[in-house]
C-alpha positions in Angstrom: -44.5 58.8 0.2 -46.1 60.6 3.2 -45.1 63.5 5.4 -43.6 62.7 8.8 -41.9 64.3 11.8 -38.6 63.3 13.4 -37.7 63.9 17.1 -34.4 65.6 17.6 -32.3 66.4 20.7 -29.0 68.1 21.0 -26.2 65.6 21.4 -24.6 67.4 24.4 -27.9 68.3 26.1 -27.8 66.7 29.5 -31.2 68.1 30.5 -32.9 65.9 27.9 -31.4 62.6 29.0 -34.9 61.3 29.5 -35.6 61.9 25.8 -32.7 60.0 24.3 -34.8 57.0 23.5 -36.9 59.2 21.2 -34.0 60.8 19.4 -34.4 60.2 15.7 -37.8 58.5 15.9 -40.0 59.2 12.8 -43.8 59.0 12.9 -46.5 60.4 10.5 -47.4 64.0 11.1 -50.7 63.2 12.8 -49.4 60.4 15.0 -47.9 60.3 18.5 -44.4 59.4 19.3 -43.7 56.2 21.2 -43.7 58.2 24.5 -47.3 59.1 23.9 -46.8 62.7 23.0 -47.3 64.5 19.7 -44.0 66.3 20.1 -41.8 68.3 22.6 -41.7 69.2 25.3 -41.6 65.8 27.1 -40.7 67.3 30.5 -40.3 70.7 32.1 -36.8 71.4 30.9 -37.1 69.7 27.5 -35.2 71.4 24.7 -35.9 68.9 22.0 -37.3 69.8 18.6 -39.1 68.0 15.7 -38.2 68.2 12.0 -40.7 67.5 9.3 -39.7 65.3 6.4 -41.0 62.9 3.9 -41.4 59.3 4.9 -40.9 56.7 2.1 -43.8 54.3 1.5 -41.4 51.3 1.4 -40.0 49.8 4.5 -37.1 51.8 6.1 -33.7 50.5 5.4 -31.9 51.3 8.7 -33.4 49.7 11.9 -32.0 50.0 15.4 -31.1 46.5 16.6 -31.8 47.5 20.2 -35.3 49.1 20.1 -36.5 48.5 16.5 -36.8 52.2 15.6 -36.1 52.9 11.9 -34.0 55.7 10.3 -33.6 57.1 6.9 -29.7 56.9 6.9 -26.9 55.0 8.5 -25.6 58.2 10.0 -29.0 58.8 11.8 -29.0 55.3 13.1 -25.4 55.5 14.3 -26.2 58.8 16.1 -29.3 57.3 17.7 -27.3 54.2 19.0 -24.6 56.4 20.4 -27.1 58.6 22.2 -29.6 56.1 23.4 -27.9 52.7 23.7 -24.3 53.5 24.7 -22.8 50.7 26.8 -19.9 51.7 29.0 -17.1 49.1 29.4 -18.0 46.2 31.6 -15.9 46.6 34.8 -17.9 45.1 37.6 -17.4 41.3 37.8 -19.9 39.2 39.7 -18.2 37.5 42.6 -20.3 34.4 42.2 -20.1 33.6 38.5 -17.6 36.0 37.0 -20.0 37.7 34.5 -19.1 41.3 33.9 -21.4 44.3 34.2 -21.1 47.9 33.1 -22.5 49.5 36.3 -22.7 48.6 40.0 -26.5 48.8 39.8 -26.5 46.2 37.0 -24.3 44.0 39.1 -26.6 44.4 42.2 -29.6 43.5 40.1 -27.9 40.5 38.7 -26.9 39.2 42.1 -30.3 39.8 43.6 -32.1 37.9 40.8 -29.5 35.1 40.2 -27.6 34.5 43.4 -30.2 34.6 46.2 -29.1 31.3 47.8 -27.2 31.4 51.1 -23.6 32.5 50.7 -20.5 31.8 52.7 -17.8 34.5 53.0 -14.1 33.8 53.6 -13.1 35.6 56.8 -9.6 36.1 55.5 -10.0 37.6 52.0 -13.7 38.2 51.6 -14.3 35.8 48.7 -17.9 34.4 48.6 -18.8 30.8 48.1 -22.1 29.0 47.5 -21.5 26.2 50.1 -19.6 25.6 53.3 -17.6 22.8 51.7 -16.3 25.2 49.0 -15.4 27.8 51.7 -13.6 25.1 53.8 -11.6 23.9 50.8 -10.6 27.5 49.9 -9.5 28.3 53.5 -7.5 25.0 53.7 -5.8 25.7 50.3 -5.1 29.5 50.7 -5.3 30.5 54.4 -4.0 27.5 56.4 -2.7 28.4 59.8 -0.7 25.8 61.7 -1.7 25.1 65.3 -0.4 27.5 67.9 1.7 25.3 70.2 4.8 27.4 71.3 4.2 29.5 74.5 6.5 32.3 75.6 7.8 31.4 79.1 7.9 35.1 80.0 4.6 36.6 78.8 2.5 33.5 77.8 2.0 34.6 74.2 1.4 31.8 71.8 3.3 31.2 68.6 3.0 28.8 65.7 6.6 27.9 65.3 9.8 27.7 67.5 11.5 30.3 65.2 8.6 32.7 65.8 9.0 32.2 69.5 12.8 32.7 69.4 12.4 35.9 67.5 9.8 37.2 69.9 12.0 36.5 72.9 15.1 38.0 71.3 13.3 41.2 70.5 11.0 41.6 73.5 12.6 39.9 76.5 16.1 40.7 77.8 17.5 38.2 80.4 19.9 39.0 83.2 22.8 36.5 82.9 23.4 36.7 86.7 19.9 36.1 88.1 17.7 35.2 85.1 15.3 38.1 85.6 13.6 39.4 82.4 13.4 42.9 81.2 11.6 44.6 78.3 14.5 46.6 77.0 18.3 46.5 77.0 18.5 49.7 78.9 16.4 48.3 81.7 18.6 45.2 81.8 21.8 47.4 81.9 20.4 49.5 84.8 19.5 46.3 86.7 23.0 44.8 86.3 24.8 48.0 87.3 22.8 48.3 90.5 22.2 44.7 91.5 25.2 42.7 90.4 28.8 43.4 91.3 31.2 40.8 89.8 34.6 40.3 91.4 37.3 41.3 88.9 39.8 39.0 90.5 38.0 35.6 90.5 35.8 34.1 87.8 32.1 33.9 88.3 31.9 35.5 91.8 29.1 38.1 91.9 27.8 40.1 94.8 24.5 42.0 95.3 26.1 45.1 96.8 29.3 47.1 96.3 30.0 46.7 100.0 29.9 42.9 99.9 32.3 43.0 96.9 34.7 45.2 98.7 34.6 43.0 101.8 35.3 39.9 99.6 38.3 41.5 98.0 39.7 42.7 101.3 39.4 39.2 102.8 40.1 36.8 99.9 42.4 38.9 97.8 44.3 40.9 100.5 47.6 40.1 98.9 46.5 41.2 95.5 46.3 45.0 94.8 42.7 46.0 94.2 42.5 47.3 90.6 41.3 50.8 89.9 37.8 50.4 88.2 
């Protein structure tokens, strides 16, 4: 059994994040740690400490599966893994192969090293494909747009279906029933009718462009009929 030294950092010490891979490492007293130093400080703001203890001659029983460091107890090993090898939940999926990554930087590195071939991006939803054929199939299956073949006779807008065109006309174009002129609102149509069309109240379908013409028509054609008060 020989005398050794163990590297310690405070669990909540953010200033020593660069030292976490050393936490719990044991070396003989006269040896250097794996970072090439005999002990703290490792950097300007290092608050780590070392503790001296006996190292058993036999092989250590608790070895880190990530970096190979050995520890004298399971508790020390668990603490080392929690501080030095914590893996956050994998929440960043690769858009090309679906593999999950814990950070955006890990995902970026994966894409840069594994998916460097030309890519094809869907203009409708942003999905990425490895070939034009795959992209064409995706668009045809998920974003098919029928040909635009229905033209508005009033403003020349194009529509994919007759029902779309009918809805457009009903909500955007108001037609005068007397002369066929189009208006953009019901108010504009009403103003037009009240100032441009004067229907005879005594005969069906007779419309005049001025009030004077209507009055003359009534006086001549309907002279025997009392003119209603309107």
